[in-house]
Each structure stands twice: as structure tokens, then as C-alpha cells.
N, C-alpha and C positions, 0 to 999 in steps of 0.2 A: 504493500500500500504506500509506504513512504517513498520508496524509489520511483514507483510509477508516477506519483504526483509530481515529484521533482523533475523527472524526465519529460513530463508533459508541459512543463513550464520553462525549461531551459535546454539549450542545445548542448551537444557534446563539446567538451573543451571550452565551454563558456564559463568565465569566472562567476561564481555565485557567492553572495555575501550571507553571513549567518542570519542577519535580520530579514533577508529575503526568504530564506527557508522558513523561519519562524512565521512569517506572514502567510505562508501557504497552509499553516495548521492552526487556525484561530481557536479550535476546540480542544487543543492540547496544551498542557502546561510546559513551561520552558524546560524543566528537568526531563520530562517525557520526550520532548523533541530532541534534546541532546542525546538521549538514549537511542532514539531512532538514527541519529547521525552516526553515532559510534557503531551501531550494528551494520549500517550501510557501508561504513569504512572497512569493517572487518570482512565484508563480502566483496570489496573492491567495486561497489556500486557508485561510490563517490570517493574523491581523494581530497585530503586536506593539503592545500598548496602552501598556505601561510596562515597565521592566526586570523580566524574569522573569515577565511576565504577557501572555498571548495570548488570542485568541478567534476563533471561526469566524464570519466575517461573512456577513450576508445581502446579496444583491445587490438594489439598489433602482434606480429610474429616475434617481436623482441620484448613484448610486455605491454604494460599500460602506457597510453599516450601521456604527454606532459604539456604544460602550458608555460608561458614566460611571464616575467614581471611586467614587461612592456604591454602584454595583452591585458593583464589585470588593471594596470594604471589607465590604459586607454578606455577600458570598459567603465571605469569609475569617474574619470576626469575629462575625457575627450569626447567620446560619442558612444551611443548604443542604439542599434537598429537605425531608425531614421532621425533620431534626436542627436543634435550636436550641442555640446555645452562646454567645450574647451578647445584650446589651440596650443601648439608648441610655441615656446618663446626662447630667448637667449641664443646661445651658440647653435642649438639644434635648428632654430628658425633661420638664422643667418646662413648656416650650411645648406639648407634646403634651397635657398635662392643664390647660392654661390657668392655671397658677400664675404664669406671666409671659407678657407679650405680646411680649417681646423675641425676635426671630428670630436665632438664632446663625449666624455665618458658619463657625464651627468646630464640628464635631460631636464629641461625646465618646462613647466606646463602652467598655463593660465586657465582657470576654470571657474564656472559658476558654483561648482560643488566643493570649493575650498573657501573657508571663512577667514583664514589667516592671511596677513599681508605677504608673509614668506614662511614656508615651512619645509623642512627636509624629511623625506620618507625613505627608509631603507627597506628593501625587499629582495630576498633571494640574491644577495650579494650586489645589488644595484642601488644607486642613490638617485632620487628624483627630487627636484625642487618644485614645490607647488605654490602658486600665487593666486590670490583672489582676483577675479575679473573686475575691471573698472565698471562695467555694466553688463547686462545679460547678453551672453553669447548664444546665438542660435544658428540654424542652417542658412538663414537669409543674410546674416551679417558676418559670419565666421571668416570668410575669405578677406573681406575688407578689414576686419579687426586684425587679422594676421599681418596684412601689409602695414597697417599703422603701428602695430607692435614692433615690427622690424625697424621702421623709421624712428620710433621712439627710443630704440636701443642704440642707435647710432650716436656717437659723441664727436661729431665734427668730421667723421670719416666720409669720404665720397665713394659712392658705389661705382664700379667700373662698367664699361659698356656691356660686358657679358652678363653681369648680374642685372643690369637694367633690362636687357632683353628677356631674361628669365622672368622678371617681374611683369613685364608687358605681356608676354606669352601667357603667364598664369592668369592675369586679369582677363584676357580675351577668352581663354579656355573656360574659365569659371563664370564669365559674364559679369565681372565686377565693373560697374560704371563709375564715371567721375562723380556723379551725384551721390552714389552710395559711399564712396571713399571720403568725400567731403563731409558727409553726415556723420560718419564714424570719427573722422579727424577732429571734429568739434568737441569730442568727449575725451580727447587725449591732451597731454601737456602741449604747450605752444611749440616746443622744440620738434615734436613729431611732425606737425604741419610744416614747419620751416624746412625740415629735412626732405619732406615729400615734395614741396615746391621746388627746392633746390635740385632735386633729381630730374625734373622736367618730364617725368613720365606721363603727367597729366596732359601734356601737349600732343600725345599720340594715341590717347584712348578716348572713346566717346563718353 
């Protein structure tokens, strides 16, 4: 009964949080639910990835499947199904647009689901920096937010032509308009808008 209900609500290898499991069994006490979880673990029906985080494993010829810390963090702080509630920031974001060639060991994430101005989370040997979003991130403004986050992180540096092309291509592919970008820019510090205008990318997008 326990495993069937969990499997009907979550996909294989999808991170599942303890509170989500508890929410599936409103008629049972917490101690009883934790007994269900322990029994399911013993049968390899669910696996405990980290404290408070589980997943339904897939059986492979070399054993049970595994998930990564990146998957868990993305599910909690970036997006789930069609809902978007976070973006990458810092060096990870700069690397995505070739503003830097430095590959970060620590990923920075800006999310609606984080309440602290800055917080470090360690998981499975990885470190993530989480930051509260300036305003609500959703699937309609996430791409524009990402661009303005990038320009806000620049401290006087000029982006080269290759990085500029990456930005312009991204905007065109994702349908980010000048109007959307300016609307988001108004909610960022003045230096973000100054860096955006200095890049002149608005001169070549609609």
C-alpha cells in the first residue's frame, strides 16, 4: 500500500522530500509513516539519498539506480515539471554565457524557495550557495531574470563579442524581448541596467 501510493505520485529517480511523503498519508501518524518508510527501504522500494530526501530506484544489471545532488537541488530550487522558481547565478551563470571560462566547483542558485539572503548547503560531497530571489521567478520571466542577474554580477568587466553573441542567441531562442528585459531590469540595482546598456545588446533585439 505504501509503495504503491508513493509510486503513483512520483517518478522513478525523482527526489522526494519527507514532508511530501507525509502529505500522501493524512490518516496516519508520523511514527507510523516513518515505519512505512523504513520497511520500504528494507525492501529497496525507496532509497534514502540524504537526510529527509528519498527516491524510487530503478533496478539495473549492476544494482539500484542512483541520483545526484544536482538533481535534488534542481528539483527543490530551480524547477519541477512545468513550474520554474529559480535560476543559476554566479560563476555557473557566467560560464553558461561564456563570460568566463572558469568552471565553478560550487554552484550558486537564486530561488523563490530560499528565504535567506545567502546560505550554503552541503550535499553528497557538493556545496551549493542558495540566495533568495529579488522577486518571484516564474517560467515567463526566468530567462530575463537570468540575463539581468548576469549583468548585475559584472563589476566593470566588459563582455566580449563571443559572449555577446551567446546572449543575443539565447534571447532570440527563448523569445526574450527588450520590453521584458527592461521590466525585469527595473527591479535590479542600477548597476545591472548600466551594464546591460553598456553591452549594447538591446540594439539588436526586438
